[in-house]
LUMLUMDREN-2810 file (N, C-alpha, C; in Angstrom, 1 decimal):
<atoms>
<atom><aa>X</aa><ch>A</ch><at>N</at><xx>-6.0</xx><yy>3.8</yy><zz>-15.3</zz></atom>
<atom><aa>X</aa><ch>A</ch><at>CA</at><xx>-5.3</xx><yy>2.7</yy><zz>-14.7</zz></atom>
<atom><aa>X</aa><ch>A</ch><at>C</at><xx>-6.1</xx><yy>2.1</yy><zz>-13.5</zz></atom>
<atom><aa>X</aa><ch>A</ch><at>N</at><xx>-6.1</xx><yy>0.8</yy><zz>-13.5</zz></atom>
<atom><aa>X</aa><ch>A</ch><at>CA</at><xx>-6.8</xx><yy>0.1</yy><zz>-12.4</zz></atom>
<atom><aa>X</aa><ch>A</ch><at>C</at><xx>-6.0</xx><yy>0.1</yy><zz>-11.2</zz></atom>
<atom><aa>X</aa><ch>A</ch><at>N</at><xx>-6.6</xx><yy>0.5</yy><zz>-10.0</zz></atom>
<atom><aa>X</aa><ch>A</ch><at>CA</at><xx>-5.8</xx><yy>0.7</yy><zz>-8.8</zz></atom>
<atom><aa>X</aa><ch>A</ch><at>C</at><xx>-6.2</xx><yy>-0.3</yy><zz>-7.7</zz></atom>
<atom><aa>X</aa><ch>A</ch><at>N</at><xx>-6.4</xx><yy>-1.5</yy><zz>-8.1</zz></atom>
<atom><aa>X</aa><ch>A</ch><at>CA</at><xx>-6.8</xx><yy>-2.6</yy><zz>-7.2</zz></atom>
<atom><aa>X</aa><ch>A</ch><at>C</at><xx>-5.6</xx><yy>-3.4</yy><zz>-6.7</zz></atom>
<atom><aa>X</aa><ch>A</ch><at>N</at><xx>-4.7</xx><yy>-2.7</yy><zz>-6.0</zz></atom>
<atom><aa>X</aa><ch>A</ch><at>CA</at><xx>-3.5</xx><yy>-3.4</yy><zz>-5.5</zz></atom>
<atom><aa>X</aa><ch>A</ch><at>C</at><xx>-3.8</xx><yy>-4.1</yy><zz>-4.2</zz></atom>
<atom><aa>X</aa><ch>A</ch><at>N</at><xx>-3.1</xx><yy>-5.2</yy><zz>-4.0</zz></atom>
<atom><aa>X</aa><ch>A</ch><at>CA</at><xx>-3.2</xx><yy>-6.0</yy><zz>-2.8</zz></atom>
<atom><aa>X</aa><ch>A</ch><at>C</at><xx>-2.6</xx><yy>-5.2</yy><zz>-1.6</zz></atom>
<atom><aa>X</aa><ch>A</ch><at>N</at><xx>-3.3</xx><yy>-5.2</yy><zz>-0.5</zz></atom>
<atom><aa>X</aa><ch>A</ch><at>CA</at><xx>-2.9</xx><yy>-4.5</yy><zz>0.7</zz></atom>
<atom><aa>X</aa><ch>A</ch><at>C</at><xx>-2.8</xx><yy>-5.6</yy><zz>1.8</zz></atom>
<atom><aa>X</aa><ch>A</ch><at>N</at><xx>-1.7</xx><yy>-5.7</yy><zz>2.4</zz></atom>
<atom><aa>X</aa><ch>A</ch><at>CA</at><xx>-1.5</xx><yy>-6.6</yy><zz>3.5</zz></atom>
<atom><aa>X</aa><ch>A</ch><at>C</at><xx>-1.4</xx><yy>-5.8</yy><zz>4.8</zz></atom>
<atom><aa>X</aa><ch>A</ch><at>N</at><xx>-2.3</xx><yy>-6.1</yy><zz>5.8</zz></atom>
<atom><aa>X</aa><ch>A</ch><at>CA</at><xx>-2.4</xx><yy>-5.4</yy><zz>7.0</zz></atom>
<atom><aa>X</aa><ch>A</ch><at>C</at><xx>-2.1</xx><yy>-6.3</yy><zz>8.2</zz></atom>
<atom><aa>X</aa><ch>A</ch><at>N</at><xx>-1.2</xx><yy>-5.9</yy><zz>9.1</zz></atom>
<atom><aa>X</aa><ch>A</ch><at>CA</at><xx>-0.9</xx><yy>-6.7</yy><zz>10.2</zz></atom>
<atom><aa>X</aa><ch>A</ch><at>C</at><xx>-0.6</xx><yy>-5.7</yy><zz>11.4</zz></atom>
<atom><aa>X</aa><ch>A</ch><at>N</at><xx>-0.7</xx><yy>-6.3</yy><zz>12.6</zz></atom>
<atom><aa>X</aa><ch>A</ch><at>CA</at><xx>-0.5</xx><yy>-5.5</yy><zz>13.9</zz></atom>
<atom><aa>X</aa><ch>A</ch><at>C</at><xx>1.0</xx><yy>-5.6</yy><zz>14.2</zz></atom>
<atom><aa>X</aa><ch>A</ch><at>N</at><xx>1.6</xx><yy>-4.4</yy><zz>14.5</zz></atom>
<atom><aa>X</aa><ch>A</ch><at>CA</at><xx>3.0</xx><yy>-4.3</yy><zz>14.9</zz></atom>
<atom><aa>X</aa><ch>A</ch><at>C</at><xx>3.1</xx><yy>-3.9</yy><zz>16.3</zz></atom>
<atom><aa>X</aa><ch>A</ch><at>N</at><xx>3.5</xx><yy>-4.8</yy><zz>17.2</zz></atom>
<atom><aa>X</aa><ch>A</ch><at>CA</at><xx>3.6</xx><yy>-4.4</yy><zz>18.6</zz></atom>
<atom><aa>X</aa><ch>A</ch><at>C</at><xx>4.7</xx><yy>-3.4</yy><zz>18.8</zz></atom>
<atom><aa>X</aa><ch>A</ch><at>N</at><xx>5.8</xx><yy>-3.5</yy><zz>18.0</zz></atom>
<atom><aa>X</aa><ch>A</ch><at>CA</at><xx>6.9</xx><yy>-2.5</yy><zz>18.0</zz></atom>
<atom><aa>X</aa><ch>A</ch><at>C</at><xx>6.4</xx><yy>-1.1</yy><zz>17.8</zz></atom>
<atom><aa>X</aa><ch>A</ch><at>N</at><xx>5.5</xx><yy>-1.0</yy><zz>16.8</zz></atom>
<atom><aa>X</aa><ch>A</ch><at>CA</at><xx>5.0</xx><yy>0.4</yy><zz>16.4</zz></atom>
<atom><aa>X</aa><ch>A</ch><at>C</at><xx>3.7</xx><yy>0.7</yy><zz>17.1</zz></atom>
<atom><aa>X</aa><ch>A</ch><at>N</at><xx>3.1</xx><yy>-0.3</yy><zz>17.8</zz></atom>
<atom><aa>X</aa><ch>A</ch><at>CA</at><xx>1.8</xx><yy>-0.1</yy><zz>18.5</zz></atom>
<atom><aa>X</aa><ch>A</ch><at>C</at><xx>0.8</xx><yy>0.5</yy><zz>17.5</zz></atom>
<atom><aa>X</aa><ch>A</ch><at>N</at><xx>0.8</xx><yy>-0.2</yy><zz>16.3</zz></atom>
<atom><aa>X</aa><ch>A</ch><at>CA</at><xx>-0.1</xx><yy>0.3</yy><zz>15.3</zz></atom>
<atom><aa>X</aa><ch>A</ch><at>C</at><xx>-0.3</xx><yy>-0.8</yy><zz>14.3</zz></atom>
<atom><aa>X</aa><ch>A</ch><at>N</at><xx>-1.4</xx><yy>-0.7</yy><zz>13.5</zz></atom>
<atom><aa>X</aa><ch>A</ch><at>CA</at><xx>-1.5</xx><yy>-1.6</yy><zz>12.3</zz></atom>
<atom><aa>X</aa><ch>A</ch><at>C</at><xx>-0.7</xx><yy>-1.1</yy><zz>11.2</zz></atom>
<atom><aa>X</aa><ch>A</ch><at>N</at><xx>0.0</xx><yy>-2.0</yy><zz>10.5</zz></atom>
<atom><aa>X</aa><ch>A</ch><at>CA</at><xx>0.8</xx><yy>-1.6</yy><zz>9.3</zz></atom>
<atom><aa>X</aa><ch>A</ch><at>C</at><xx>0.2</xx><yy>-2.2</yy><zz>8.1</zz></atom>
<atom><aa>X</aa><ch>A</ch><at>N</at><xx>0.1</xx><yy>-1.3</yy><zz>7.0</zz></atom>
<atom><aa>X</aa><ch>A</ch><at>CA</at><xx>-0.5</xx><yy>-1.7</yy><zz>5.8</zz></atom>
<atom><aa>X</aa><ch>A</ch><at>C</at><xx>0.6</xx><yy>-1.6</yy><zz>4.7</zz></atom>
<atom><aa>X</aa><ch>A</ch><at>N</at><xx>0.9</xx><yy>-2.7</yy><zz>4.1</zz></atom>
<atom><aa>X</aa><ch>A</ch><at>CA</at><xx>1.9</xx><yy>-2.8</yy><zz>3.0</zz></atom>
<atom><aa>X</aa><ch>A</ch><at>C</at><xx>1.3</xx><yy>-3.1</yy><zz>1.7</zz></atom>
<atom><aa>X</aa><ch>A</ch><at>N</at><xx>1.8</xx><yy>-2.4</yy><zz>0.7</zz></atom>
<atom><aa>X</aa><ch>A</ch><at>CA</at><xx>1.4</xx><yy>-2.7</yy><zz>-0.7</zz></atom>
<atom><aa>X</aa><ch>A</ch><at>C</at><xx>2.6</xx><yy>-3.3</yy><zz>-1.5</zz></atom>
<atom><aa>X</aa><ch>A</ch><at>N</at><xx>2.7</xx><yy>-4.6</yy><zz>-1.5</zz></atom>
<atom><aa>X</aa><ch>A</ch><at>CA</at><xx>3.8</xx><yy>-5.3</yy><zz>-2.0</zz></atom>
<atom><aa>X</aa><ch>A</ch><at>C</at><xx>4.2</xx><yy>-4.9</yy><zz>-3.5</zz></atom>
<atom><aa>X</aa><ch>A</ch><at>N</at><xx>3.2</xx><yy>-4.6</yy><zz>-4.3</zz></atom>
<atom><aa>X</aa><ch>A</ch><at>CA</at><xx>3.5</xx><yy>-4.4</yy><zz>-5.7</zz></atom>
<atom><aa>X</aa><ch>A</ch><at>C</at><xx>4.0</xx><yy>-3.0</yy><zz>-6.0</zz></atom>
<atom><aa>X</aa><ch>A</ch><at>N</at><xx>4.0</xx><yy>-2.1</yy><zz>-5.0</zz></atom>
<atom><aa>X</aa><ch>A</ch><at>CA</at><xx>4.5</xx><yy>-0.8</yy><zz>-5.1</zz></atom>
<atom><aa>X</aa><ch>A</ch><at>C</at><xx>5.6</xx><yy>-0.6</yy><zz>-4.1</zz></atom>
<atom><aa>X</aa><ch>A</ch><at>N</at><xx>6.9</xx><yy>-0.7</yy><zz>-4.6</zz></atom>
<atom><aa>X</aa><ch>A</ch><at>CA</at><xx>8.0</xx><yy>-0.6</yy><zz>-3.7</zz></atom>
<atom><aa>X</aa><ch>A</ch><at>C</at><xx>8.0</xx><yy>0.6</yy><zz>-2.7</zz></atom>
<atom><aa>X</aa><ch>A</ch><at>N</at><xx>8.1</xx><yy>0.3</yy><zz>-1.4</zz></atom>
<atom><aa>X</aa><ch>A</ch><at>CA</at><xx>8.2</xx><yy>1.3</yy><zz>-0.4</zz></atom>
<atom><aa>X</aa><ch>A</ch><at>C</at><xx>6.8</xx><yy>1.9</yy><zz>0.0</zz></atom>
<atom><aa>X</aa><ch>A</ch><at>N</at><xx>5.7</xx><yy>1.4</yy><zz>-0.6</zz></atom>
<atom><aa>X</aa><ch>A</ch><at>CA</at><xx>4.4</xx><yy>1.9</yy><zz>-0.3</zz></atom>
<atom><aa>X</aa><ch>A</ch><at>C</at><xx>3.8</xx><yy>1.2</yy><zz>0.9</zz></atom>
<atom><aa>X</aa><ch>A</ch><at>N</at><xx>3.7</xx><yy>2.0</yy><zz>2.0</zz></atom>
<atom><aa>X</aa><ch>A</ch><at>CA</at><xx>3.1</xx><yy>1.4</yy><zz>3.2</zz></atom>
<atom><aa>X</aa><ch>A</ch><at>C</at><xx>2.6</xx><yy>2.6</yy><zz>4.0</zz></atom>
<atom><aa>X</aa><ch>A</ch><at>N</at><xx>1.7</xx><yy>2.2</yy><zz>4.9</zz></atom>
<atom><aa>X</aa><ch>A</ch><at>CA</at><xx>1.0</xx><yy>3.2</yy><zz>5.8</zz></atom>
<atom><aa>X</aa><ch>A</ch><at>C</at><xx>0.8</xx><yy>2.5</yy><zz>7.1</zz></atom>
<atom><aa>X</aa><ch>A</ch><at>N</at><xx>0.3</xx><yy>3.3</yy><zz>8.1</zz></atom>
<atom><aa>X</aa><ch>A</ch><at>CA</at><xx>0.0</xx><yy>2.7</yy><zz>9.4</zz></atom>
<atom><aa>X</aa><ch>A</ch><at>C</at><xx>-1.3</xx><yy>3.4</yy><zz>9.9</zz></atom>
<atom><aa>X</aa><ch>A</ch><at>N</at><xx>-1.8</xx><yy>2.9</yy><zz>11.1</zz></atom>
<atom><aa>X</aa><ch>A</ch><at>CA</at><xx>-3.0</xx><yy>3.5</yy><zz>11.7</zz></atom>
<atom><aa>X</aa><ch>A</ch><at>C</at><xx>-3.2</xx><yy>2.8</yy><zz>13.0</zz></atom>
<atom><aa>X</aa><ch>A</ch><at>N</at><xx>-3.9</xx><yy>3.6</yy><zz>13.9</zz></atom>
<atom><aa>X</aa><ch>A</ch><at>CA</at><xx>-4.2</xx><yy>3.0</yy><zz>15.2</zz></atom>
<atom><aa>X</aa><ch>A</ch><at>C</at><xx>-5.3</xx><yy>1.9</yy><zz>15.2</zz></atom>
<atom><aa>X</aa><ch>A</ch><at>N</at><xx>-6.1</xx><yy>2.0</yy><zz>14.1</zz></atom>
<atom><aa>X</aa><ch>A</ch><at>CA</at><xx>-7.1</xx><yy>0.9</yy><zz>13.9</zz></atom>
<atom><aa>X</aa><ch>A</ch><at>C</at><xx>-6.9</xx><yy>0.3</yy><zz>12.5</zz></atom>
<atom><aa>X</aa><ch>A</ch><at>N</at><xx>-7.4</xx><yy>-0.9</yy><zz>12.3</zz></atom>
<atom><aa>X</aa><ch>A</ch><at>CA</at><xx>-7.4</xx><yy>-1.6</yy><zz>11.0</zz></atom>
<atom><aa>X</aa><ch>A</ch><at>C</at><xx>-7.9</xx><yy>-0.7</yy><zz>9.9</zz></atom>
<atom><aa>X</aa><ch>A</ch><at>N</at><xx>-9.1</xx><yy>-0.1</yy><zz>10.2</zz></atom>
<atom><aa>X</aa><ch>A</ch><at>CA</at><xx>-9.7</xx><yy>0.8</yy><zz>9.2</zz></atom>
<atom><aa>X</aa><ch>A</ch><at>C</at><xx>-8.9</xx><yy>2.0</yy><zz>8.9</zz></atom>
<atom><aa>X</aa><ch>A</ch><at>N</at><xx>-8.3</xx><yy>2.6</yy><zz>9.9</zz></atom>
<atom><aa>X</aa><ch>A</ch><at>CA</at><xx>-7.4</xx><yy>3.8</yy><zz>9.7</zz></atom>
<atom><aa>X</aa><ch>A</ch><at>C</at><xx>-6.2</xx><yy>3.4</yy><zz>8.8</zz></atom>
<atom><aa>X</aa><ch>A</ch><at>N</at><xx>-5.6</xx><yy>2.2</yy><zz>9.1</zz></atom>
<atom><aa>X</aa><ch>A</ch><at>CA</at><xx>-4.5</xx><yy>1.8</yy><zz>8.3</zz></atom>
<atom><aa>X</aa><ch>A</ch><at>C</at><xx>-4.9</xx><yy>1.5</yy><zz>6.8</zz></atom>
<atom><aa>X</aa><ch>A</ch><at>N</at><xx>-6.0</xx><yy>0.9</yy><zz>6.6</zz></atom>
<atom><aa>X</aa><ch>A</ch><at>CA</at><xx>-6.5</xx><yy>0.7</yy><zz>5.3</zz></atom>
<atom><aa>X</aa><ch>A</ch><at>C</at><xx>-6.8</xx><yy>2.0</yy><zz>4.5</zz></atom>
<atom><aa>X</aa><ch>A</ch><at>N</at><xx>-7.5</xx><yy>2.9</yy><zz>5.2</zz></atom>
<atom><aa>X</aa><ch>A</ch><at>CA</at><xx>-7.7</xx><yy>4.2</yy><zz>4.6</zz></atom>
<atom><aa>X</aa><ch>A</ch><at>C</at><xx>-6.5</xx><yy>5.0</yy><zz>4.2</zz></atom>
<atom><aa>X</aa><ch>A</ch><at>N</at><xx>-5.5</xx><yy>4.9</yy><zz>5.1</zz></atom>
<atom><aa>X</aa><ch>A</ch><at>CA</at><xx>-4.2</xx><yy>5.6</yy><zz>4.9</zz></atom>
<atom><aa>X</aa><ch>A</ch><at>C</at><xx>-3.5</xx><yy>4.9</yy><zz>3.7</zz></atom>
<atom><aa>X</aa><ch>A</ch><at>N</at><xx>-3.6</xx><yy>3.6</yy><zz>3.6</zz></atom>
<atom><aa>X</aa><ch>A</ch><at>CA</at><xx>-2.9</xx><yy>2.9</yy><zz>2.5</zz></atom>
<atom><aa>X</aa><ch>A</ch><at>C</at><xx>-3.6</xx><yy>3.3</yy><zz>1.2</zz></atom>
<atom><aa>X</aa><ch>A</ch><at>N</at><xx>-4.9</xx><yy>3.4</yy><zz>1.2</zz></atom>
<atom><aa>X</aa><ch>A</ch><at>CA</at><xx>-5.5</xx><yy>3.8</yy><zz>-0.1</zz></atom>
<atom><aa>X</aa><ch>A</ch><at>C</at><xx>-5.1</xx><yy>5.2</yy><zz>-0.5</zz></atom>
<atom><aa>X</aa><ch>A</ch><at>N</at><xx>-4.9</xx><yy>6.1</yy><zz>0.4</zz></atom>
<atom><aa>X</aa><ch>A</ch><at>CA</at><xx>-4.4</xx><yy>7.4</yy><zz>0.1</zz></atom>
<atom><aa>X</aa><ch>A</ch><at>C</at><xx>-3.0</xx><yy>7.4</yy><zz>-0.4</zz></atom>
<atom><aa>X</aa><ch>A</ch><at>N</at><xx>-2.2</xx><yy>6.6</yy><zz>0.3</zz></atom>
<atom><aa>X</aa><ch>A</ch><at>CA</at><xx>-0.7</xx><yy>6.5</yy><zz>-0.1</zz></atom>
<atom><aa>X</aa><ch>A</ch><at>C</at><xx>-0.6</xx><yy>5.9</yy><zz>-1.5</zz></atom>
<atom><aa>X</aa><ch>A</ch><at>N</at><xx>-1.4</xx><yy>4.9</yy><zz>-1.8</zz></atom>
<atom><aa>X</aa><ch>A</ch><at>CA</at><xx>-1.4</xx><yy>4.3</yy><zz>-3.2</zz></atom>
<atom><aa>X</aa><ch>A</ch><at>C</at><xx>-1.6</xx><yy>5.5</yy><zz>-4.2</zz></atom>
<atom><aa>X</aa><ch>A</ch><at>N</at><xx>-2.5</xx><yy>6.3</yy><zz>-4.0</zz></atom>
<atom><aa>X</aa><ch>A</ch><at>CA</at><xx>-2.8</xx><yy>7.4</yy><zz>-4.9</zz></atom>
<atom><aa>X</aa><ch>A</ch><at>C</at><xx>-1.6</xx><yy>8.3</yy><zz>-5.0</zz></atom>
<atom><aa>X</aa><ch>A</ch><at>N</at><xx>-1.0</xx><yy>8.6</yy><zz>-3.8</zz></atom>
<atom><aa>X</aa><ch>A</ch><at>CA</at><xx>0.2</xx><yy>9.5</yy><zz>-3.8</zz></atom>
<atom><aa>X</aa><ch>A</ch><at>C</at><xx>1.4</xx><yy>8.8</yy><zz>-4.5</zz></atom>
<atom><aa>X</aa><ch>A</ch><at>N</at><xx>1.6</xx><yy>7.5</yy><zz>-4.3</zz></atom>
<atom><aa>X</aa><ch>A</ch><at>CA</at><xx>2.7</xx><yy>6.8</yy><zz>-4.9</zz></atom>
<atom><aa>X</aa><ch>A</ch><at>C</at><xx>2.5</xx><yy>6.9</yy><zz>-6.4</zz></atom>
<atom><aa>X</aa><ch>A</ch><at>N</at><xx>1.3</xx><yy>6.7</yy><zz>-6.9</zz></atom>
<atom><aa>X</aa><ch>A</ch><at>CA</at><xx>1.1</xx><yy>6.7</yy><zz>-8.4</zz></atom>
<atom><aa>X</aa><ch>A</ch><at>C</at><xx>1.3</xx><yy>8.1</yy><zz>-8.9</zz></atom>
<atom><aa>X</aa><ch>A</ch><at>N</at><xx>0.8</xx><yy>9.2</yy><zz>-8.2</zz></atom>
<atom><aa>X</aa><ch>A</ch><at>CA</at><xx>1.0</xx><yy>10.5</yy><zz>-8.6</zz></atom>
<atom><aa>X</aa><ch>A</ch><at>C</at><xx>2.5</xx><yy>10.9</yy><zz>-8.7</zz></atom>
<atom><aa>X</aa><ch>A</ch><at>N</at><xx>3.3</xx><yy>10.5</yy><zz>-7.7</zz></atom>
<atom><aa>X</aa><ch>A</ch><at>CA</at><xx>4.7</xx><yy>10.7</yy><zz>-7.6</zz></atom>
<atom><aa>X</aa><ch>A</ch><at>C</at><xx>5.4</xx><yy>10.0</yy><zz>-8.8</zz></atom>
<atom><aa>X</aa><ch>A</ch><at>N</at><xx>5.1</xx><yy>8.8</yy><zz>-9.0</zz></atom>
<atom><aa>X</aa><ch>A</ch><at>CA</at><xx>5.7</xx><yy>8.0</yy><zz>-10.1</zz></atom>
<atom><aa>X</aa><ch>A</ch><at>C</at><xx>5.4</xx><yy>8.6</yy><zz>-11.4</zz></atom>
<atom><aa>X</aa><ch>A</ch><at>N</at><xx>4.2</xx><yy>9.1</yy><zz>-11.6</zz></atom>
<atom><aa>X</aa><ch>A</ch><at>CA</at><xx>3.8</xx><yy>9.7</yy><zz>-12.9</zz></atom>
<atom><aa>X</aa><ch>A</ch><at>C</at><xx>4.5</xx><yy>11.0</yy><zz>-13.1</zz></atom>
<atom><aa>X</aa><ch>A</ch><at>N</at><xx>4.6</xx><yy>11.8</yy><zz>-12.0</zz></atom>
<atom><aa>X</aa><ch>A</ch><at>CA</at><xx>5.4</xx><yy>13.1</yy><zz>-12.1</zz></atom>
<atom><aa>X</aa><ch>A</ch><at>C</at><xx>6.9</xx><yy>12.9</yy><zz>-12.4</zz></atom>
<atom><aa>X</aa><ch>A</ch><at>N</at><xx>7.4</xx><yy>11.8</yy><zz>-11.9</zz></atom>
<atom><aa>X</aa><ch>A</ch><at>CA</at><xx>8.9</xx><yy>11.5</yy><zz>-12.1</zz></atom>
<atom><aa>X</aa><ch>A</ch><at>C</at><xx>9.1</xx><yy>10.6</yy><zz>-13.4</zz></atom>
<atom><aa>X</aa><ch>A</ch><at>N</at><xx>8.0</xx><yy>10.3</yy><zz>-14.1</zz></atom>
<atom><aa>X</aa><ch>A</ch><at>CA</at><xx>8.0</xx><yy>9.5</yy><zz>-15.3</zz></atom>
<atom><aa>X</aa><ch>A</ch><at>C</at><xx>8.6</xx><yy>8.1</yy><zz>-15.1</zz></atom>
<atom><aa>X</aa><ch>A</ch><at>N</at><xx>8.2</xx><yy>7.5</yy><zz>-13.9</zz></atom>
<atom><aa>X</aa><ch>A</ch><at>CA</at><xx>8.6</xx><yy>6.2</yy><zz>-13.5</zz></atom>
<atom><aa>X</aa><ch>A</ch><at>C</at><xx>7.5</xx><yy>5.2</yy><zz>-13.9</zz></atom>
<atom><aa>X</aa><ch>A</ch><at>N</at><xx>7.8</xx><yy>4.0</yy><zz>-14.1</zz></atom>
<atom><aa>X</aa><ch>A</ch><at>CA</at><xx>6.8</xx><yy>3.0</yy><zz>-14.5</zz></atom>
<atom><aa>X</aa><ch>A</ch><at>C</at><xx>5.9</xx><yy>2.7</yy><zz>-13.3</zz></atom>
<atom><aa>X</aa><ch>A</ch><at>N</at><xx>4.7</xx><yy>2.4</yy><zz>-13.6</zz></atom>
<atom><aa>X</aa><ch>A</ch><at>CA</at><xx>3.7</xx><yy>2.1</yy><zz>-12.5</zz></atom>
<atom><aa>X</aa><ch>A</ch><at>C</at><xx>3.2</xx><yy>0.7</yy><zz>-12.8</zz></atom>
<atom><aa>X</aa><ch>A</ch><at>N</at><xx>3.5</xx><yy>-0.3</yy><zz>-11.9</zz></atom>
<atom><aa>X</aa><ch>A</ch><at>CA</at><xx>3.1</xx><yy>-1.7</yy><zz>-12.1</zz></atom>
<atom><aa>X</aa><ch>A</ch><at>C</at><xx>1.6</xx><yy>-1.8</yy><zz>-12.2</zz></atom>
<atom><aa>X</aa><ch>A</ch><at>N</at><xx>1.2</xx><yy>-2.7</yy><zz>-13.0</zz></atom>
<atom><aa>X</aa><ch>A</ch><at>CA</at><xx>-0.3</xx><yy>-3.0</yy><zz>-13.1</zz></atom>
<atom><aa>X</aa><ch>A</ch><at>C</at><xx>-0.6</xx><yy>-3.9</yy><zz>-11.9</zz></atom>
<atom><aa>X</aa><ch>A</ch><at>N</at><xx>-1.7</xx><yy>-3.8</yy><zz>-11.3</zz></atom>
<atom><aa>X</aa><ch>A</ch><at>CA</at><xx>-2.1</xx><yy>-4.7</yy><zz>-10.2</zz></atom>
<atom><aa>X</aa><ch>A</ch><at>C</at><xx>-2.2</xx><yy>-6.1</yy><zz>-10.7</zz></atom>
<atom><aa>X</aa><ch>A</ch><at>N</at><xx>-1.7</xx><yy>-7.0</yy><zz>-9.9</zz></atom>
<atom><aa>X</aa><ch>A</ch><at>CA</at><xx>-1.7</xx><yy>-8.4</yy><zz>-10.3</zz></atom>
<atom><aa>X</aa><ch>A</ch><at>C</at><xx>-2.9</xx><yy>-9.2</yy><zz>-9.5</zz></atom>
<atom><aa>X</aa><ch>A</ch><at>N</at><xx>-3.5</xx><yy>-8.5</yy><zz>-8.6</zz></atom>
<atom><aa>X</aa><ch>A</ch><at>CA</at><xx>-4.5</xx><yy>-9.1</yy><zz>-7.8</zz></atom>
<atom><aa>X</aa><ch>A</ch><at>C</at><xx>-3.9</xx><yy>-9.9</yy><zz>-6.6</zz></atom>
<atom><aa>X</aa><ch>A</ch><at>N</at><xx>-4.5</xx><yy>-10.9</yy><zz>-6.3</zz></atom>
<atom><aa>X</aa><ch>A</ch><at>CA</at><xx>-4.0</xx><yy>-11.7</yy><zz>-5.1</zz></atom>
<atom><aa>X</aa><ch>A</ch><at>C</at><xx>-2.6</xx><yy>-12.3</yy><zz>-5.4</zz></atom>
<atom><aa>X</aa><ch>A</ch><at>N</at><xx>-1.7</xx><yy>-12.0</yy><zz>-4.5</zz></atom>
<atom><aa>X</aa><ch>A</ch><at>CA</at><xx>-0.3</xx><yy>-12.5</yy><zz>-4.6</zz></atom>
<atom><aa>X</aa><ch>A</ch><at>C</at><xx>-0.2</xx><yy>-13.9</yy><zz>-4.0</zz></atom>
<atom><aa>X</aa><ch>A</ch><at>N</at><xx>0.7</xx><yy>-14.7</yy><zz>-4.4</zz></atom>
<atom><aa>X</aa><ch>A</ch><at>CA</at><xx>0.9</xx><yy>-16.0</yy><zz>-3.8</zz></atom>
<atom><aa>X</aa><ch>A</ch><at>C</at><xx>2.2</xx><yy>-16.0</yy><zz>-3.1</zz></atom>
<atom><aa>X</aa><ch>A</ch><at>N</at><xx>2.2</xx><yy>-16.6</yy><zz>-1.9</zz></atom>
<atom><aa>X</aa><ch>A</ch><at>CA</at><xx>3.4</xx><yy>-16.6</yy><zz>-1.0</zz></atom>
<atom><aa>X</aa><ch>A</ch><at>C</at><xx>3.7</xx><yy>-18.1</yy><zz>-0.7</zz></atom>
<atom><aa>X</aa><ch>A</ch><at>N</at><xx>5.0</xx><yy>-18.4</yy><zz>-0.6</zz></atom>
<atom><aa>X</aa><ch>A</ch><at>CA</at><xx>5.4</xx><yy>-19.8</yy><zz>-0.3</zz></atom>
<atom><aa>X</aa><ch>A</ch><at>C</at><xx>5.5</xx><yy>-20.0</yy><zz>1.1</zz></atom>
</atoms>
């Protein structure tokens, strides 16, 4: 499976951290004190999300690439 999911990273003043969301995988998000840390954590969480879905026999969405927002 191709694991090239879009990751959206933004600064959260409330959390005092960068937040990384993976919109194509419901509930898949991570954080980090730096942009790079949030990205690395998101990459690891994507793997864990897929492993969990596989173990639970749940569908795993194919990456769509760049998402479009209105």
